[in-house]
PyMOL CGO cylinders between C-alpha atoms (Angstrom):
from pymol import cmd
from pymol.cgo import CYLINDER

trace = [
    CYLINDER, -3.05, -2.75, -4.67, -0.23, -0.20, -4.87, 0.3, 1, 1, 1, 1, 1, 1,
    CYLINDER, -0.23, -0.20, -4.87, -2.34, 1.78, -7.33, 0.3, 1, 1, 1, 1, 1, 1,
    CYLINDER, -2.34, 1.78, -7.33, -5.18, 2.02, -4.77, 0.3, 1, 1, 1, 1, 1, 1,
    CYLINDER, -5.18, 2.02, -4.77, -2.72, 3.12, -2.09, 0.3, 1, 1, 1, 1, 1, 1,
    CYLINDER, -2.72, 3.12, -2.09, -1.55, 5.93, -4.38, 0.3, 1, 1, 1, 1, 1, 1,
    CYLINDER, -1.55, 5.93, -4.38, -5.14, 6.96, -5.12, 0.3, 1, 1, 1, 1, 1, 1,
    CYLINDER, -5.14, 6.96, -5.12, -6.03, 7.19, -1.43, 0.3, 1, 1, 1, 1, 1, 1,
    CYLINDER, -6.03, 7.19, -1.43, -2.80, 9.13, -0.84, 0.3, 1, 1, 1, 1, 1, 1,
    CYLINDER, -2.80, 9.13, -0.84, -3.77, 11.69, -3.48, 0.3, 1, 1, 1, 1, 1, 1,
    CYLINDER, -3.77, 11.69, -3.48, -7.29, 11.91, -2.02, 0.3, 1, 1, 1, 1, 1, 1,
    CYLINDER, -7.29, 11.91, -2.02, -5.71, 12.54, 1.38, 0.3, 1, 1, 1, 1, 1, 1,
    CYLINDER, -5.71, 12.54, 1.38, -3.53, 15.31, 0.04, 0.3, 1, 1, 1, 1, 1, 1,
    CYLINDER, -3.53, 15.31, 0.04, -6.40, 17.03, -1.69, 0.3, 1, 1, 1, 1, 1, 1,
    CYLINDER, -6.40, 17.03, -1.69, -8.68, 16.69, 1.34, 0.3, 1, 1, 1, 1, 1, 1,
    CYLINDER, -8.68, 16.69, 1.34, -5.95, 18.07, 3.62, 0.3, 1, 1, 1, 1, 1, 1,
    CYLINDER, -5.95, 18.07, 3.62, -5.40, 21.01, 1.30, 0.3, 1, 1, 1, 1, 1, 1,
    CYLINDER, -5.40, 21.01, 1.30, -9.12, 21.82, 1.39, 0.3, 1, 1, 1, 1, 1, 1,
    CYLINDER, -9.12, 21.82, 1.39, -9.35, 21.52, 5.17, 0.3, 1, 1, 1, 1, 1, 1,
    CYLINDER, -9.35, 21.52, 5.17, -11.28, 18.23, 5.43, 0.3, 1, 1, 1, 1, 1, 1,
    CYLINDER, -11.28, 18.23, 5.43, -9.12, 16.83, 8.25, 0.3, 1, 1, 1, 1, 1, 1,
    CYLINDER, -9.12, 16.83, 8.25, -11.40, 13.82, 9.01, 0.3, 1, 1, 1, 1, 1, 1,
    CYLINDER, -11.40, 13.82, 9.01, -11.53, 12.71, 5.41, 0.3, 1, 1, 1, 1, 1, 1,
    CYLINDER, -11.53, 12.71, 5.41, -7.77, 13.32, 4.98, 0.3, 1, 1, 1, 1, 1, 1,
    CYLINDER, -7.77, 13.32, 4.98, -6.94, 11.25, 8.06, 0.3, 1, 1, 1, 1, 1, 1,
    CYLINDER, -6.94, 11.25, 8.06, -9.15, 8.38, 6.98, 0.3, 1, 1, 1, 1, 1, 1,
    CYLINDER, -9.15, 8.38, 6.98, -7.77, 8.36, 3.44, 0.3, 1, 1, 1, 1, 1, 1,
    CYLINDER, -7.77, 8.36, 3.44, -4.23, 8.53, 4.72, 0.3, 1, 1, 1, 1, 1, 1,
    CYLINDER, -4.23, 8.53, 4.72, -4.88, 5.61, 7.08, 0.3, 1, 1, 1, 1, 1, 1,
    CYLINDER, -4.88, 5.61, 7.08, -6.29, 3.51, 4.23, 0.3, 1, 1, 1, 1, 1, 1,
    CYLINDER, -6.29, 3.51, 4.23, -3.33, 4.42, 2.02, 0.3, 1, 1, 1, 1, 1, 1,
    CYLINDER, -3.33, 4.42, 2.02, -0.85, 3.46, 4.72, 0.3, 1, 1, 1, 1, 1, 1,
    CYLINDER, -0.85, 3.46, 4.72, -2.57, 0.15, 5.43, 0.3, 1, 1, 1, 1, 1, 1,
    CYLINDER, -2.57, 0.15, 5.43, -2.70, -0.77, 1.72, 0.3, 1, 1, 1, 1, 1, 1,
    CYLINDER, -2.70, -0.77, 1.72, 0.95, 0.18, 1.25, 0.3, 1, 1, 1, 1, 1, 1,
    CYLINDER, 0.95, 0.18, 1.25, 2.17, -2.00, 4.06, 0.3, 1, 1, 1, 1, 1, 1,
    CYLINDER, 2.17, -2.00, 4.06, -0.07, -4.85, 2.96, 0.3, 1, 1, 1, 1, 1, 1,
    CYLINDER, -0.07, -4.85, 2.96, 1.44, -4.58, -0.54, 0.3, 1, 1, 1, 1, 1, 1,
    CYLINDER, 1.44, -4.58, -0.54, 4.96, -4.61, 0.91, 0.3, 1, 1, 1, 1, 1, 1,
    CYLINDER, 4.96, -4.61, 0.91, 4.14, -7.69, 3.09, 0.3, 1, 1, 1, 1, 1, 1,
    CYLINDER, 4.14, -7.69, 3.09, 2.70, -9.66, 0.18, 0.3, 1, 1, 1, 1, 1, 1,
    CYLINDER, 2.70, -9.66, 0.18, 5.64, -8.66, -2.00, 0.3, 1, 1, 1, 1, 1, 1,
    CYLINDER, 5.64, -8.66, -2.00, 8.16, -9.94, 0.53, 0.3, 1, 1, 1, 1, 1, 1,
    CYLINDER, 8.16, -9.94, 0.53, 6.31, -13.24, 1.04, 0.3, 1, 1, 1, 1, 1, 1,
    CYLINDER, 6.31, -13.24, 1.04, 6.05, -13.83, -2.70, 0.3, 1, 1, 1, 1, 1, 1,
    CYLINDER, 6.05, -13.83, -2.70, 9.76, -12.96, -3.16, 0.3, 1, 1, 1, 1, 1, 1,
    CYLINDER, 9.76, -12.96, -3.16, 10.78, -15.47, -0.50, 0.3, 1, 1, 1, 1, 1, 1,
    CYLINDER, 10.78, -15.47, -0.50, 8.48, -18.15, -1.96, 0.3, 1, 1, 1, 1, 1, 1,
    CYLINDER, 8.48, -18.15, -1.96, 9.90, -17.50, -5.44, 0.3, 1, 1, 1, 1, 1, 1,
    CYLINDER, 9.90, -17.50, -5.44, 13.45, -17.82, -4.20, 0.3, 1, 1, 1, 1, 1, 1,
    CYLINDER, 13.45, -17.82, -4.20, 12.69, -21.10, -2.39, 0.3, 1, 1, 1, 1, 1, 1,
    CYLINDER, 12.69, -21.10, -2.39, 10.84, -22.57, -5.39, 0.3, 1, 1, 1, 1, 1, 1,
    CYLINDER, 10.84, -22.57, -5.39, 13.58, -21.45, -7.77, 0.3, 1, 1, 1, 1, 1, 1,
    CYLINDER, 13.58, -21.45, -7.77, 16.21, -23.25, -5.78, 0.3, 1, 1, 1, 1, 1, 1,
    CYLINDER, 16.21, -23.25, -5.78, 14.24, -26.50, -5.68, 0.3, 1, 1, 1, 1, 1, 1,
    CYLINDER, 14.24, -26.50, -5.68, 13.96, -26.57, -9.48, 0.3, 1, 1, 1, 1, 1, 1,
    CYLINDER, 13.96, -26.57, -9.48, 17.73, -26.37, -10.03, 0.3, 1, 1, 1, 1, 1, 1,
]
cmd.load_cgo(trace, "trace")
């Protein structure tokens, strides 16, 4: 998922450099959404891993 966020970020940078503001804004929005979704899932899995690890020991 983080890979897709980086791909959309690069697309947004290229589109912005070429003057396609609508495409750049849309790609940046998708990249931002995917990045925060990745961070949210990472935090949830980290907390679940810590809780499960403590129960085993």
